N, C-alpha and C positions, 0 to 999 in steps of 0.2 A: 803620555798616551802613545799608542803604537800606530805608526804611519804606514805600515805594510801589513799584509795578511799574515797572521801568525804571531808568535811571541818573539819580541825583539831580542830576548836573551839567547835565542837560537841562531842569531846572525853571527858569523865569524867576525872577530875583532877587526880584521883588515877591511871589512865592508861596512861596519856600523859607523854611522855619523849621527850627530844630533845638532841641527843647525836651523837657523831662520825660524825659531819659535814653532817648530814642528810643521812648517809649511813645505819643507823639502823632506823626502822620505827618510826614515831612520836607516834604511838599508841603501847605501850609496849606489849599489848596483842598479836599483830602479832609476835613480837620477841619471846615471851614465847611459842606461839603455834608452831612456826617453830621448836624451840628447843625441845619442848615436843614430837613432831612427830619424829624428828630425833633420840632422845634418845630412844623413845619407839621402833622404828625400830631396833636400834642397840641391845637393851636389850632383844628383843623377837626373834631375829634370832641367829642361831649358830654363835659362835665367828669366825670372818673372819681373814684370814692371812693378816697381814699388807702389804700394797704395799711397794716396796723396800725402798723408801725414808723415809717412816714413821718407818720402821724397823730400818733404820739407825738412825733416831731421837731417838728411844727407846734405842738403844745401846749407843748413845751419852749421854743420860740422866743417864743411869745406869753405864756408864764407867768412869764418872768423879764425885768424891765426892762432889765438890762444886755445880755442876749442879744438881746432884741428890738431894742435900739438898734443892735447890731452888724449884725444881718441886714437891718435896714432901710437903714442908712447905707452898707453895703458896695456896694450896687447904685447908690445915688445918687452915690457918689464915683467911679464909672467915668466918665472924660472923655466929654463929649458931642461927640466929634469922631472923624474917621477915625484908626485903623481900627476903634475900639471900637464906634462906632454903626452899623457895617455888617457885623456878625459875629453870626449867619450872613449869608451873602450876600443882599442885597436886603431884609433885615428888621432891625428893631431887635433887639439881643441880649436875653437874659433880663434883666429889670429889677427884679424883686422876688422875695421869698422864696416867695410863693404860686405864682408861675409856675415857680420852681425846683423846688418840690416836685412839681408836676404833671409836669414833664419827667422828674424822677427816677422818678416812679411808672411812667411808660411804659418808661423805660430798664431798670428792674429786671425786666422781663418778657422780656428778650432778652440773651443773652451777646454779647460783642464779635464782630463779623464784618467782612468786607471791604466797602468802599464804593468805587464808581466815581465819579470827578469829573473833568470835563474830559478830559485825556489821562492821568490817573493813576488807579491803583487802590491803595488803602491801607486801613489799619484803625486806628481809634481804640481803643487798648488800655485806656485809663483814661477811660471815659465821664464819671464824676463829676468828674474833673479838667477835662475839656473843658467841662463845665457851669459849674464854679466859676472857670474860667480867669482872666478879668480881675479878678473880685471878690477873688481871693486876694491880688492885688498892691496893693489899696487899704489905707489905714490901718486902717479898721474890719475889713476882711477879715484883715489881719495880726493884729490883736488877737483876733478871733474864733477863728481857727484855732490860736492859742497857748493859748486858754482851756481849763483842765482840764475844766470841765463840758461844754464843747462837744465836746472830744475823747472824753469818756466816752459822750456821745450818738452821736457819729459811729461809735464802735466798735460800738454796738448796731445802727446802720444797716448798717454794713459786714458784720457777722455775718449779717444777714438776706440781704444781697446774696450772701454766700458760700454760704449754704444753697441758693440758687437755682443758683449755678454748680456745685454738687455734685449737682444733681438730674438725672434723665434728660432732662427738658425742655431743659436747657441744651445738650444734645448736638446739637440741631437745626442749629447753626451749623457742625458738623463735616462737613457734606455735601460733595459734589463739584460743587455749583452755583457760579455765578460769585462769590457772596459767601461761600462756604464755605471753611473752612480746608483742605479737600482738593480745592478747585477748582484750576483751572490756575494762577492767580496765587499763592494761598496756599501750596500745596504746593511750588511751584517756589522761592518766596522762603524758605520754611523750610529747604529743602535747600541753597539757595545759601549761606545764613548758616552752616549746620552744616558743610558741606563746605569752605568757605573757611578755616576754622580750621586744618585740617590738609592742605589741598590734596588732597582725596579726591573720589571720585565715587560715594559710597554712595547707594543708594536709601533711601526712608523706612524700609522694613522692615529694611534692613541697618544703618541708623543707630540706630533706636529699637525697643524691645521692643513688639511689637504683633501683631495677628492680621489680616492683609489679607483673609482670607476672611469676616470678620464686618463688620457695619455699623459705620461710623466706625472701622474698623481695630480694633475691640474696645474702644474707649474708651467708658466708661459715661456720662461727663459732660464738660463743659468743663474742670473742674478735674482730672479724671482724665487728660485729654489734656495739660493744661499741666504736670502733674507727671510726665509720661511718663519712663520710665527709658531710659537709653542702653545699648547693647551694650558689654560690656567690650572687645571687639575693636576697636570704633570709637573708644573713648577709653581706651587702655591707661594704666596707671600709669607715670609716668616713673621709670626706674631704681629699681625697687621695693626693691632690696637696698642702695642707697646712701643713707644718711641725710643726706648733705651736699646732696642734690638736693631742693629744695622743689617740691611739686606744686601746680598751680593749683587753688584751692578751688571756683571757679565758672566756668562757660562765660561769658566776659565780656570786655568791651573796656576797655583801660587808661584810667583817668581821671587818676590823679595818683600821684606818688611823693614823699614828704616825709621828710627826715632831721632829726635833732635836734629832735624835736617837743616842745613845752612841755607840762608837766603840766596847766596851765590857761591858756587863751587866749581871746581875744574872737572866737569862731567866727562871730558874726553880722555881722562887717564884711565889706566887699567882697572882701578878699583871702582870706577863709575859712581861716585857719589851723586846724589840728586842735587840739582840746582834749581831752587823753586822759582826764582825770577825767570829763568829760561824756560822751564816747564810751562809756566803760566803766561808766557809771551809778554812779560813785563807789564801785565795788567795792574792798574792801581790797587786792586784788591790783593795782589800777590803778597805784599809785605806783611799781611796779617798771618801768614803761615810760617814765618821765621821760627825755627826751633820746633816745628811740628812733626807730624807722623805721615809717612807715605807708605801705602800698601799698593803693590803692583802684581798683576797676574796677566797671563797671555792666553789668547784664543788660538786654537788651531783650525785647520780647514774643515774638520769634522764637527766643530762646535756650532752652537747657536750664536747668531751675530748681532742681535739687537741689544741695546743697553737699557737698563731700568734704574729708576731712582732708588738709591740706598736708604733714603729717609723721606719722611713727609716734610714739606717745606716749600719755599717760594724761590723761583729762579731769579737770581740777581743779575747774572751776566751769562751770555751764551754766544760763542763765536767759534769759527774754524780758523786756525792759524796755518797758512801755507808754509811748507818747509821742504825738507829734503825727501827723496824717494828711495835712493839706493846707497846712501852714505853709510859707511861703517868705519870705526876708528882704526888707526894703524897701531894696534896693540903690540905688534912685533916690529922691530926695526927692519925695514925693507929697502935695500939699496937698488936703485933702478938700473942695474947693469944687465938685466935680462938673462943672467946666468947663475946667480948665486943664492941670495938669502931667501928665507921662507916667507910665505904669506900665511896669515892666521886663517886656516881653512874652516874654522868653526863659524866664521862669519857673524851674522847678526844674532845668533844664539847668545853670544856673550856681550852683545851691544844693546840690550834692551833698556838699560839705564840711560845710555847715551842717546837713544832715540827719543826719550821723553822730552829732551830739550831741543831736538833738531828736526824730527820728522813732522810731516803734516799731521795736525792733531785738532780734536774738538775739545774745547774748554768750557765747562759749565759750572758756575758757582751757584750753590744752593744755600739759602738761609734756612736751616732746619727749624721746625717748630719746637723741638726740644732745646731749651736754652743751655743744656749741658753740652750740646754739640755746637750750636750756633752756625757760623759760616763754615762750609766745607766745599770741596771742589772735586769734580769728576773730570778726568782727562782721558779721552779716547785716542790712542796713538796708532796712526796708520803706519804700515811697514811695506816696503817694496811697492809692487803694483797694487797693494791692498790699502791705498791711502785715501780713498774717498769716504769721508766722514759726513754723514747727514744728521743734523740736529733737528728733532721734530717738536721741540718745546720752544716757548718764547719767553723773553724776559718779562717778569711780573706774574707769570703763571704759577698758580699753586698746585703742587703735586702731592699725591698720596704715595706712600712707600710702595714701590713695585711698579709705578706707572712708567710707560716708555719714555726714554730720553732721546733716542735716535738709533742709528745703526751704522755698521760698516758695510759698504757695498763691495761686491766681488770677494767677500771673505771677511777676515778680521785680523786683529794683530794683538795689541796689548792695551791695558788700561790701568789707570792709577786713581786711588782715592786719597785725598789730602785732608788732614785734620789739623787744627791749630794747636799750638803749644798749650798744655794744660788740660786739653780734652783727654779724659782717661778712657781710651779705647782698649778693650781687652778681649782675649779669646779668639784672635785670628787663627785660621787654619795653619798648620805647620808648613813651612817651606820644605819642599820635597814630597809633599802629598802627591800620589800617583794619579788620582782621579781629579776631574774638574770639580770645582765647588759649584753646586747648582745655582743658576741665576734666580734671584729673588729669595733664595734660601738664606738661612742665618749665616752671617759673615763674622760678626763680632757684637759686643755689647758695650755700652757706655756706663761707667760708674758715676753716680750722681752724689 
C-alpha cells in the first residue's frame, strides 16, 4: 500500500523507505519533515513542564542505574555520520533522553495527522516510533526495549497516550483541512486502500458506518475513528454456510506463509523462523501446533482494525499477553562506539516474525465446528505504540464465521492464524500481493 499521496514508484530511491509495517511513510522525506517541525517547535518554545506520566518516566530513567545507562548510551551509540546525523533534515537528530521527553511531551498533545513534504503528503502513524527510530537499533536500545521494567513503564506512558486519543480533543485531526483525515489526500487514500481490496468504488459512508451529517462523520475521537466499523454489505462473509472456506480475520496485506513450524525456534535470528511456544505464550494448548502452518499478514494505518473469526466454532482460550513495545532485533552487528557501524534502518519491517514472539499480543484459541480444522489459533500482534489489544469474545462462546473477535486500538499491526499439523489448508493469497485481502473475505480452503 502507498503511505503518501501519489505513486510510490515516483519517489527517488534515496528517499524511499519501507518500514514499520507501513506505519511510517514510504517517502522518508515526510518522516523527516514531521520530525523537523516537531523538534523545531520544541526547541524554539520555552521549555514546557512534562505531563505527569512523562515526569514519572524521567524519574524512572534517573532513579535506576541500569535504565539510566541504557537511555544515556542508546543516543551515544547512534553513528555520527549520514544518514543518522542529518535526520531530521538540516538538524542533528534527538541525542539525549531529556530532549526525547520534551519531544514526546509536545507529541502527546496531538493525534497523528497528514504532513506535506517536498512532492509528497503522508502521515507518521507511530510518532513515538519515529522519535525512537535509530535508538531502537543500537545495542543499548535493544537491551532497553527488551527490559521488563522499561516495558512496564512504557505501558503506563502508552496508556496515557491512549487516553488522549480517546478524548474529544483528539478529533481535531479528523477535519477536512489539508492535514486532516477527511481532507483531500487523507480521505482519498483511505478509500483507495479499502476499495482496492475488492475492486469496488464505495464512498466512505458506503464503506464504513458513520453519520456524514455530523462533524467528523460522527466520530467522537481519533480512536473512535480508527476502530470504525465496516458495513456488512461492503465486507460480506465468504461462503457463510461452507465450513471448508476460511475467512480472513483482518483487513491486511500478506506477509508470510510457513509450514511445518517448530514448537521452539530461534526467532531472533535474521531468518526469523516462527517459535510456536513463544508466539502462544507457552499456553498448554500450544503444543498441539507443533509442525503446523502459520499465516501472517499486517495491517497499515489506513486499514480497518477490528478482527473477525475465520471459522465457526467455540472459543477455548482468550487472553492478552503483555510483551515488548519498541523492541527490534539486532540484525546487523552494531558496535557501540558511537562512530562506526551501521544500524538496520529498515527497523520493524523486517522484524514482524520476531514480534510474534515478543510483542504485546492477543491470543485466541478456537475449536472449529469443522473437524477437518479442529483447534486453531488467532494471534493479534501489537507493534510500537499500537499495542493495545482488546478481546471482545469470552471463553466458551460459540462464534459464527465472520463474528467479531476484538480490535486493535490506536491503529493496528499484524496478525497470525495457526493450524495444526495435518490440517490441509490451501489457496492462501500470494505473498507479495499489493492489495489488502478483505476482512471476512475468502482466505483459504480446507481439504477434507
